[in-house]
N, C-alpha and C positions, 0 to 999 in steps of 0.2 A: 168349399168343394174339396173332397178328399182325392188326392192324386194317387195313382198307382206307385208302388215302390218295388225296387229290387235291391240286391246286395251291392255294397261298394267294391267288393273284390271276391275272389274265390276262397273257400275254406275247405280243408281236407281233414278227414277223420279215418281212422283205421281200427279195426277190431273184428271180433268174431260175431257171427250171427247167433241169436239166442237159440233157434231151433236146429239149424244145420250145423252149427259149430264151425262153419267155414270162415276164414279170414277174408275180409273185403276192405278195399280202399274206396272211400266215397268222397267226391268233391262236389260241393254246392257252388254253382256258378251264377253270376248275374245273367239276366235274360231280358230281351226286349219287352216293351209293353205288350199286353194282350197275349203273352206266351202262356201264362198260367204256370203250373208246376208240372214238369216233365222229367222222367227218368231216362237215362241212356246207358245201356249195358255196353261198356267200352270193351269188354272181353269178347263180345259178339261182333260189333261193328258200329260205324258211325250212324247207320240208319236204324239201329236197334233201339228205337225210342218208344216209350209208352207214356201217354198222357195220364195224369193222376185224376181220373174221372170214374164215376161209379159204374159205368157200363163196362169198364175193364176189370172189375173185381172178379177174381177166379177162385179164391179160397178165403175162408174166414175162421179156420181152425186155429185158435189160440193167437192169431195175429191176422193182419190183412195183407193179402197178396193181389197184385194186379198183373194181368197178362195181355199180350197182343201177339197173335200168331204163336211162334215158338219162344217168344221173349217174356220172361217173368221177373218181377222184383217183389220180394217178400218182406214183411214186417216194416211197412212204410208208415205206420200210424204215428210214431213218435216224431219223425222229421216233418211230416205234414202238420202235426199239431204245433211244433215249434215255429215253423214259418207262418202259420196262421196267427198264433199268439203274439208273434213279434210284428205282424202287419206286413208280411212280404207277399206281394201279388204274383211275382214272376221269378222263376228260378229254373235252371237246368241242372239236374243232379246226375253226375257221372258216377257209375259204380261198376266195379270189375268182377262182381260175383252176384249170386242170386239173392242174397239176403243182406239187408241194411244192418250194419253193426249195432249191437245192443248197447255198447258203451256202459254207462252206469245204470241202465234200466229206466232212465228218465230222459227229458229233453235238456237237462242242465248243460251237458257238454256243448250243445249247439248254442245255447244262450250265452254261456261264458265266452265263446269264441266270437260271436257275431254282434251281440247287443251293444258292446262298448263302441264299436265302429260306426254305429248309426246306419242309415239306409239311404239309397240313392232315389230321389223322387224322379218320376217320369211324367212328362207333360201330357198325360192322358188321364181322364177321370177314372177313378175306381168304379168298376161295374158291379154293384151290389146285387145279390140275389134276393129279391123281394118276394115274400110269400103272400099270395092273394087269398088263399083259403087254408084252413087248418088241415094238416096231414097227420094222421095217427097210425102208427104201426104197432101191432101187438103180437106177442108170442104167448098164447094162453098156456102152453105146456110149461114154459119157463117162468111165467108170470111177469114177463118183461114188456116194457112200453117205451116208445119214443114218440113224442108229440111235438110238432112244429107248428107254431101259430103266428099269424101276421103281427108285426110289431115295428115301431119306428127305429129301434136299435136292437142289437143282439143281447140276449141273456141266456145263460145255460144254468139249469138246476138238475142235479142228478142225485138219486137215492140208490145206495148200495146195500144189499141184504143177502148174505150168503148163509143165513141161518147159523151164524157163528157166534159163540159166546165170547170169543176174543175180539172180533170186529164189532159185533153188535150191528145196529142199523146206522149207517153213516150217510152224511149229506155233504155236497160240495157245490159251489156256485162260481160262475164267471160272468162278469158284465163289464162295461166300460170303467167302472169305479174300482175294479180289482186288477192289479198288475200281474199279468200272466207270468212274466219272467221270474217274479219273486214268489208267487203263491200257488202256481199250478205246474209250471214247466219243470220244477225241481223234484217232482214227486215220482217215486220209482215204482216199477212193476212189483207184483207180489204173487206168491204161490203158497198153497197149503202144504204142510209137511207130508201129509198122507198121499198127496198127488204126485210127489216128485219121482218116486220109484216107478210108478205107472208111466209117467211121461218119458223117463229115460228108457224104459223097456219098449215103448212104442215109437222110438226114434225121434222124440221131441226133446227140447231144451238141451241139446248136445252142447250148446255154448253157455248154459246156465252155470253160474257160480255164486258164491256168497257176496260178491262185490256188486252184483247187478240185480238182486231181487230181495225183497222182504219175505222172510219165511214165517208163516203163521202155523203154530202148533195147536191145532184145534182139539185133538184127542190125546189122552195120556200116551206117552211113549216111554220106552225103556232106555236105559243107558246104552245098551247095545245098538238100538236103532239110531240114537244120536251119533254114536261112534261110526256107524255105517255111513251116515250122512257126511260126517267129517271126511271119511275116505273118498266118497263120491266127489266131494268138492275139493279134496286135497287140502283141507284146512283143519289143523289140530284144535282140540279143546273147545269145540262148539258146545254150548249149553242152552237149555230152555230157560228163558227169563220168567220171572213171576207173572208178568203181564201176558204171557203166552206167545211171545215172539222169540225166534231163534236169536242167539246172541251175536249174529254176524253184523247187524246194522243197528244204528240208533235212528228212530223215527224223526223225520224232519217236521212233521205235523202230527197231532193226535189222530187226524182223519186222513193221513197220507194215502191210504188205499183208495178212499173215495175220490180224492183229488187226482190220483193216477187214472182212475176210470173216467174222470172228466177229461183229462189229457187225451186219453184214447178217443173219446167221443168227439172232441174238437178235431182231431186228426182225421177220423173216419168221415165226419160230415164235410170236411174240406173237399172230399170227392164229389160233392155237389157242383164243384167248379169255381168256387169263389167264396167271398165273405157274405154270410147270411145276415139279413135284417129279419130277425125272427126271435120268438121266445121258444126256447127248446126245453122241454121237460123230459127227463129219462128216469126210468125205474128198472133196476136189475139189468141194465143194458150191457151188451157185448158187441163184438165186431160184426156178427151176423145181422143183428137187428139195426145196428148203426148204419151199415152200408146199404141195407134195404131201404132205410129212411133216405139216405143220400140219393139212391136211384129214384125214389118216389118224388123227391124234390125236382130232379132233372126232368122227369116225365111230366111234371105239372108246370114247368116253366112256360 
């Protein structure tokens, strides 16, 4: 019998939000059994608490935001993914601003801080979410799919296709035989070079820089464009590598981008309210379809 788990102590992180650019301090605290994952906006008050549940999703543009009344927390998917991948049932997450810090663009900072300390078992059985019938969510316009099928244990399989010559078609998997902390949680977010100026001009990725995102150069660019990007990020001597990635980062895996999309999927589906016993298949998935799938799971419980 698998028991519920929480953290052995509190862990604090500080940094800027990817989209707002606002600095936030976030502390992940142990919580009693059956708490689940909850966020508390300490800048608003002790009662400004939001449960990490699909019915609280309020926005899925480039990240996942949950809201309750006037209280919102944005870009929650990486910390939810980390806690799920590490097997944490219960945590109270204090944050003093609207957006979770992006840190290095992956779940690695959480794993590096928490994993070595182990976890505190709680004398209550884990309440798995068991799927009784297949749930399938499609977005015909985007060609995306999330399918959740009954199974005795969890498995995730994702296909990523951006019609990109650089990325190609990528796949990533997670199951009990794959260690999340080593093979998924370390994978960083990514963006296409041609998207960055549009995102900046539309008030997004104000906290983006070359330390927290893989930049993919899909179309031919000029030296002047690369220098402009260097100025935006305040990093000199950026170059386009032969493999089509900007020279800011070295890939941790050849399919790091697919693995990051899997990281996001795991975090978004945690909004179903717990650990799934299901076979999950996803194609061209994003936060919108992921959270719709999480809502469908809760509606079918």
